[in-house]
C-alpha positions as a printed Julia matrix, in Angstrom:
253×3 Matrix{Float64}:
 122.22  -61.06   -85.25
 122.23  -57.93   -83.1
 122.9   -59.97   -79.97
 125.87  -61.65   -81.63
 127.29  -58.28   -82.68
 126.89  -56.91   -79.14
 128.6   -60.01   -77.69
 131.56  -59.55   -80.06
 131.84  -55.85   -79.2
 131.86  -56.68   -75.47
 134.82  -59.01   -76.09
 136.77  -56.31   -77.95
 136.19  -53.75   -75.17
 138.79  -55.52   -73.0
 141.3   -56.23   -75.8
 144.05  -53.91   -74.54
 143.63  -54.79   -70.86
 143.42  -58.56   -71.24
 145.43  -59.25   -74.4
 148.14  -56.63   -74.96
 149.21  -55.55   -71.47
 150.07  -59.03   -70.0
 152.65  -60.02   -72.67
 154.27  -56.56   -72.61
 154.58  -56.68   -68.82
 155.9   -60.26   -68.95
 158.61  -59.41   -71.5
 159.8   -56.32   -69.6
 159.96  -58.12   -66.24
 161.65  -61.16   -67.79
 164.42  -58.94   -69.17
 164.91  -57.28   -65.77
 164.91  -60.57   -63.83
 167.21  -62.22   -66.34
 169.68  -59.36   -66.03
 169.48  -59.48   -62.21
 170.06  -63.21   -61.8
 172.64  -63.12   -64.58
 174.9   -61.11   -62.27
 174.91  -64.14   -59.97
 175.31  -66.86   -62.57
 174.73  -67.13   -66.33
 172.96  -70.45   -65.85
 170.28  -68.69   -63.81
 169.63  -66.32   -66.7
 169.28  -69.28   -69.07
 166.87  -70.95   -66.62
 164.75  -67.8    -66.48
 164.42  -67.57   -70.26
 163.62  -71.28   -70.59
 160.94  -70.96   -67.91
 159.54  -67.86   -69.61
 159.35  -69.73   -72.93
 157.63  -72.69   -71.29
 155.09  -70.82   -69.14
 154.6   -67.77   -71.34
 154.41  -69.36   -74.8
 154.27  -73.16   -74.89
 151.8   -73.69   -72.03
 149.32  -70.95   -73.08
 149.38  -72.23   -76.68
 148.75  -75.8    -75.53
 145.78  -74.72   -73.39
 144.44  -72.65   -76.29
 144.6   -75.69   -78.57
 142.75  -77.74   -75.94
 139.62  -75.55   -75.95
 139.92  -73.93   -79.37
 136.56  -75.31   -80.51
 134.76  -73.85   -77.49
 136.45  -70.49   -78.04
 135.04  -70.48   -81.57
 131.55  -71.35   -80.38
 131.1   -69.54   -77.06
 130.15  -66.13   -78.5
 127.75  -67.72   -80.99
 125.92  -69.8    -78.39
 125.75  -66.83   -76.0
 124.3   -64.68   -78.76
 121.78  -67.41   -79.62
 120.76  -67.7    -75.98
 120.22  -63.93   -75.68
 118.25  -63.94   -78.93
 116.06  -66.83   -77.76
 115.44  -65.13   -74.41
 114.55  -61.8    -76.06
 112.17  -63.43   -78.53
 110.51  -65.38   -75.74
 109.89  -62.3    -73.6
 108.55  -60.32   -76.55
 106.18  -63.11   -77.62
 105.23  -64.4    -74.2
 101.5   -63.69   -74.58
 101.29  -65.54   -77.9
 103.34  -68.45   -76.59
 100.9   -68.93   -73.72
  97.87  -68.44   -75.98
  98.99  -71.15   -78.4
 100.28  -73.49   -75.66
 103.89  -73.5    -76.89
 105.46  -73.25   -73.44
 107.06  -76.7    -73.63
 108.6   -76.03   -77.03
 110.03  -72.68   -75.96
 111.31  -74.18   -72.7
 113.1   -76.93   -74.63
 114.81  -74.33   -76.79
 115.8   -72.27   -73.76
 117.21  -75.31   -71.95
 119.13  -76.36   -75.07
 120.65  -72.88   -75.33
 121.61  -72.92   -71.64
 123.15  -76.4    -71.98
 125.22  -75.25   -74.98
 126.53  -72.21   -73.1
 127.34  -74.23   -69.97
 129.1   -76.95   -71.98
 131.5   -74.55   -73.66
 132.04  -72.53   -70.48
 132.8   -75.74   -68.59
 135.28  -76.88   -71.23
 137.07  -73.52   -71.18
 137.12  -73.51   -67.37
 138.55  -77.04   -67.34
 141.32  -75.95   -69.69
 142.11  -72.92   -67.54
 142.31  -75.03   -64.37
 144.58  -77.52   -66.11
 146.82  -74.69   -67.29
 147.02  -73.13   -63.83
 147.91  -76.5    -62.26
 150.7   -77.1    -64.77
 151.88  -73.51   -64.3
 152.2   -73.95   -60.52
 154.13  -77.21   -61.01
 156.59  -75.53   -63.37
 157.01  -72.62   -60.95
 157.95  -74.93   -58.09
 160.44  -76.86   -60.22
 162.11  -73.7    -61.48
 162.34  -72.17   -57.99
 164.03  -75.31   -56.65
 166.48  -75.39   -59.58
 167.23  -71.68   -59.12
 167.92  -72.17   -55.42
 170.27  -75.1    -56.16
 172.18  -73.15   -58.81
 172.47  -70.09   -56.59
 173.66  -72.13   -53.61
 176.5   -73.59   -55.7
 177.69  -70.15   -56.75
 177.13  -67.88   -53.75
 179.55  -67.98   -50.88
 180.08  -66.05   -47.67
 178.04  -65.41   -44.55
 175.12  -63.97   -46.52
 175.02  -66.75   -49.09
 171.97  -68.5    -47.62
 170.08  -65.2    -47.43
 170.89  -64.39   -51.06
 169.72  -67.85   -52.13
 166.37  -67.25   -50.45
 166.11  -63.78   -52.0
 166.87  -65.21   -55.43
 164.22  -67.94   -55.07
 161.59  -65.49   -53.79
 162.39  -63.03   -56.59
 161.97  -65.68   -59.27
 158.7   -66.89   -57.72
 157.42  -63.31   -57.64
 158.45  -62.85   -61.27
 156.26  -65.79   -62.23
 153.24  -63.73   -61.15
 153.77  -61.65   -64.3
 153.64  -64.77   -66.48
 150.48  -66.32   -65.04
 148.09  -63.95   -66.95
 149.58  -65.18   -70.25
 147.19  -68.16   -70.35
 144.2   -65.84   -70.01
 145.83  -63.37   -72.43
 146.04  -65.98   -75.21
 142.45  -67.01   -74.45
 141.12  -63.45   -74.78
 143.38  -62.77   -77.75
 141.83  -65.61   -79.7
 138.34  -64.58   -78.55
 139.06  -61.09   -79.91
 140.32  -62.54   -83.21
 137.14  -64.61   -83.63
 135.0   -61.56   -82.8
 136.82  -59.4    -85.37
 136.44  -62.08   -88.03
 132.69  -62.35   -87.44
 132.23  -58.56   -87.49
 134.16  -58.35   -90.78
 132.03  -61.14   -92.24
 128.89  -59.22   -91.3
 130.35  -56.0    -92.74
 131.18  -57.56   -96.12
 128.15  -59.88   -96.32
 125.69  -58.95   -99.09
 122.31  -57.67   -98.0
 119.69  -60.44   -98.3
 117.03  -57.9    -99.27
 117.42  -55.29  -101.96
 116.19  -51.88  -100.92
 114.14  -50.54  -103.82
 112.98  -47.5   -101.91
 109.73  -46.65  -100.15
 106.5   -48.21  -101.3
 103.66  -45.79  -101.92
 100.7   -47.55  -100.29
  98.26  -44.94  -101.61
  98.9   -46.19  -105.14
  97.88  -49.73  -104.2
  94.24  -50.8   -104.36
  94.78  -53.95  -102.29
  97.43  -55.38   -99.95
  97.5   -59.15  -100.37
  99.04  -61.99   -98.43
  99.21  -65.22  -100.42
  99.74  -68.73   -99.03
 101.48  -67.64   -95.81
 102.59  -70.25   -93.26
 103.68  -69.36   -89.73
 104.38  -71.25   -86.52
 106.94  -71.79   -83.78
 107.42  -75.32   -85.01
 107.15  -76.78   -88.54
 105.03  -79.63   -87.2
 102.52  -77.28   -85.54
 101.68  -74.27   -87.69
  99.57  -71.45   -86.31
  98.77  -70.04   -89.76
  98.68  -72.47   -92.64
  98.22  -71.41   -96.25
  96.82  -68.06   -95.16
  95.5   -65.81   -97.93
  94.3   -62.32   -97.03
  93.26  -59.3    -99.13
  93.04  -55.86   -97.5
  91.18  -53.37   -99.71
  92.27  -49.77   -99.88
  90.93  -47.5    -97.1
  89.48  -50.41   -95.16
  90.05  -50.83   -91.44
  92.15  -53.8    -90.43
  94.18  -54.87   -87.43
  96.44  -57.85   -87.96
  98.8   -59.2    -85.29
 101.9   -60.99   -86.55
 104.26  -62.3    -83.81
């Protein structure tokens, strides 16, 4: 549980940098570029806003839908992997003593496979989004150059066409982080939801206060079962009575 909470907090640490700043920068630069190319031709301004809608909203949302399941699961499987690794290191001596290395290794490998699967799916979605983004950029730059060449005249017309195309291509650099921004935005939303669920979840154990051991004549364990696997119990139906003021050392891992 603690590892999951820490993983969610790590996601929220970069919320402003990865989620809020990219869309604000994209909107501001889109307004400036639209105004600039609009002085050349109104159709260029329309092209800019259509491209911004496609690459800044539609494409990031489509990529988000592609790996939505992995975004929901990635923090959980990472937290489970960290928890499994921590438990293994803390109980390493007992694991070796009871010959449970193969069982623990299977659990570790399963956790690693789960993490790698979801990371691979997210990475595949990101690569697909970047490829589609580059294709849209090239199409829009060509269309912008054609529109500008039909409007601009004079000895500097060809230079202005090139400047217009380069400016639009440079503007696209502000839109490329939008795919990652939507990704981290949804990651942050999932993290907040899980933290709120933990906050409002009822405590599984009722705290009735401290137990005064001096008032107890005997501490008893009745019918206790323990093991790393249900099919191979280390303690089975263990019953133990510890009388008051007696010396006892009991290891429970």
